[in-house]
N, C-alpha and C positions, 0 to 999 in steps of 0.2 A: 749958291746952289750947286754949282759944278764941283766946288771943293767938298761940299757935304757928300755928294754922290761918290766922289773918289774915296773919301774916308770910310764910307759905308762899305764900299767894295773891298777896301783894304782890310776891314774887320772880317769880312766873309772869308777872305783868302788866308789871313794870318791866324784867325781863331776858328777855323773850320770845325775842329773837334768840339769846341765849346758850343757852337750853334747846333751841331748835329746832336749833341747830348740833350740840349734843351728841346730840340724838335722831337726827339724820342719821348721825352717826358710829356710833352704837349699832346702827342698822339695817344699816349697811354691814358692820360686823364680824359681826353675827349672820347676815345673808344669805349672805355668803361661806362662813362656817363651816358653816352648815346645808347649803348646796349640796355642799360637799366631803364632809361626813359622809353625806349622802344617797346619793351615787353610789358613794363608796368603801365605805361600810357595806353598801349594797345588794349590791355585787359580792361582798364577803366573805361576806355572808349566803347568797347563792346557792351559793358554793363550799362553805360549811359544810353546807348541806343535801345536797350531792352527795357529800361525803367526810367520814367520821367523824374521820379523823386531822386534817384541816384544821380541822374544827369544834373539836376538843379544844384545838389550839394557838391558834386565833384567839380563842376564848372566854376562854382563860387570859390572853392578852395584853390584850384589851379590858377584862376584869374587873380586871386589875392596874392599868391606866391609870386606871380609874374610882375606884380606892381611894386614889390619890395625892391628898393635899390640894392644892387649886387653887393656893394661895399657894406651896407648895413646888414644884409643877410649873412655875409661872411663873418662880420663882427659879432653878431648875436650867437651864431653857431659855434664859434671858437670857445665860448664859455662851456659848451657841453662836449664837444668832440676834439677840442684842441687844434693845434696847427698841423698842417700836413695834407696828405692826399685825401684822407677820409672826408674832411670838411669840404674840400674843393669838389669832390665827386658828388656829395650830397647836394650842394648848392647847384652845380651844373645840371644834375639830373632833375632837380625840382624846376629849374627854369625851362628845361626841355619838355616837360610834361604837357604844357598847354597846346602846342601845335599837334602833338601826337594824339592826345585825348580828343581834341576838337575835330581833327581830320578823320580819325577812325569813327567817331560817333556820327559825323555828318555823312561820311561815305556809306555807312550801313543804313542810316535813317533815310537816305535818298533813293534807296533801291525801290523799284516799282512794286507797289503792294500786290499787284496781280501776279508777279513772278513768285513772290513769297507765298501767296495763297495757293497757287498751283502746285508748288513744291510740297507745301504742308498737306495739301489734299491727296497727294500721292503717297502719303504716309512717311515722309522723310523725318527722321528723328531730329530733335532740336540741335544736337551737337553736329550731326551731319549737315544740317541746314546751314549752320554757321561756317563750317569748313568748305563745303562744296558750293554754296550759293553766295552767302553774304560776303565773306572775306574776298573771294575772287572778284566779285563785282565792285567791291569797295576799294580794291587794290590801287587803282590810280590815285585816289584821294589819300590813301594811307602812305603811299610812296612819296607823294608831295609833302606830306607832313614830316616824313623821315628826312627828306632833303632839306627842308627849311630848318628843322631843329638841329641837324648836323652842322650846318653853317653857323647857326647861332651859338652852339656849344663851343665850336672851335674858336670863334671870336671872343666869347666870354671867358674862355679858359685862360686868356692872358692875364686876368685879374687874380688867378690862383696863386701867382707868385707872392702876392701880398699876404698870404696866409701860410707861406713856407711850403707850397706844394710843387714848386718847380715849373717847368714849361718855359715857353718863349717870353712870357711876361717878366722873367728874371732879367732878361736883357733890357727890357724897358725900365724896370725898377732900378737897375744899376745905372742906366743912363740918366735917369731923373735925379738920383741921389748924388751922383758924381758930376752933374752938369755936363755930361757927355752926350750931346745931341745925336751924334752919329750912332752910338750904341742904342739909344732909344729908337731911332728911326730904323735901324737894322732889325731889331726885334719886331717892330710894328709891321714892317714890310713882309717879313716871313709869315706872320700871322695872317695878314691879308692874302698873301699868295697861297697859303695852305687852305684858307677858307674858300677862295675862288676855285682852287683845284678840286677840292672835294665837291663843291657845287657842280662843277663841270662834269666830273666823273659820275656822280650820282644822277645827273641829268641824262647822261647817255644810258646808264644802267636802267633808269626808270623807264625810258622810252622803249628799250629793247624788251624789258620784262613785261611791260604793259602790252606790247604787241604780241608777245608769246602767249599771254593769258587770253587775249581777245581773239586769237586765231583758232 
């Protein structure tokens, strides 16, 4: 174990540029996928909170997508979008939809009906009701969904290398194919560190942002 740790550290020091390049690719894939899932999932979540029929259909779809094994999802999509970043981003965004849709819908649906009735009684337009009342009150739940799906996307993005999209999964793939355990471990550790770092930073931001809205 000690020898493995030394070899992993040697790889980090000797091939720093290689790992930094993979880290940049990993962050790009993750950031684009998270942004797409955040806005699309948020919009669907709002629609779900307003219409039970939309909620039933949307939750069924995102739950179904979430149950598909990632490798199978990548494999099927390759036939339509080919290998590369596009396929990876579509799959990662699809997997990230569930926590975003569910948390946005739940956050808005759990708002006290008396609050909504009072705001509507004052003549607040539906759009203003959404932006001024519903979204701010649902913000803690929405940010929790953002945090969960961000960590999930960063971790899942390691599989993107199997469809030629780059990222830290490349190190894992090379380690597996060349029987280089240290290389595979080096890539895995960086993905884990990146996911934990993002979770920690978003946790701090979530707490501060929620306190600001509630004050």
